[in-house]
N, C-alpha and C positions, 0 to 999 in steps of 0.2 A: 488494430496496433498488434503487433505479434510479442508475446511477453513468454519469458522463458525462465523456469525456476529451477535452481540447483539447491543443493546444501548449504554454498556458501554466497550464493549472488541470484540477483534477479535482472535478469537482460531484458530491457524494453525497447524496441525498437520506436524512435520517435520521443519527442520530449514532451511528455507530462506538464512540466513547469513553464512552458512557453506561455507567454500572456495570451489571453483569449482561449484557452484550452476550454472545451466544453465539459462540463461535469460527465456527460453520459462517456465521456474517454476514461476520466478516472475510475467510473464504474465498472467498463470493460477490462479495464487491468484488472481490478480488484475481483472481478470474478473469473477472469483466467487463472490469478493465485488461489483463488480458491479452489478450481476444479483440480490444481496440479497438486496441491498439496492436501487436498481429502478435508481442509477446515475451511470455516467461515470467515472471510475476511472482508472488511466493508472501509469505507474512507466519508468524512463530512468534512466541509468547513464551517469553523466558526470563529467570526471575528476576525478572520484573515489567516486563521491558523489550521493547518491539519489536524484532523484527530482520526488514528486508525483503531478500528475495531478487529477483535479475533473472538471467535467462538470454535473452540474445541470441539470434536465429535463426542466427547465423553462427557461435554459440560450439560447436554440434553438441549432442553428448549429455548435457553436463552436467546435472547435474539440480539444483544449489543453490549459488548464487554470492550470499553477502551484499555487499549495497551499502553503500558506506562514503562515496562522493559527496563526498572532500575535506573532509569534515567532521570535527571532533575528537572527536565523541562520535556515533559514529555509529549509535546506537539511542537510543529515547525512551519513556518511558512512556506518555504517550498516542499511539495508534495512527495520529492524525492527523499529528501532528509527525515519528512515523518516516518516514511514507509521503511527506509534503513533501521532508524532506531527500534520502530516495533518488531519487524521482523529479523533482525539480528541477521542480517544480511547484507551485502554491498549490494548496491542499486545501480547499475550500470545502464545511462542513457546511449543507444548506438544512433548517431545520425547519420542520415542519408547525405550523400555528397553529389 
């Protein structure tokens, strides 16, 4: 899955919110975001909600830090919504026709 990160948006070729999406697809997206931003990003699903993790390089050896982003609901049932809230970027899903 192709992922491009800019200062204001994350473009994802494909739909990570599609029913039956394997966890490895989400893991691949988070790996590509990490590579492009220089920080560590991760995602897990707990009780039907996505929780996004962000560890900045200056944070050292911390392995997991949930991102709340000042939003009263820090998680979301849709991966793209949780990702947008956590990264403070628009998430654009590019569907193939």
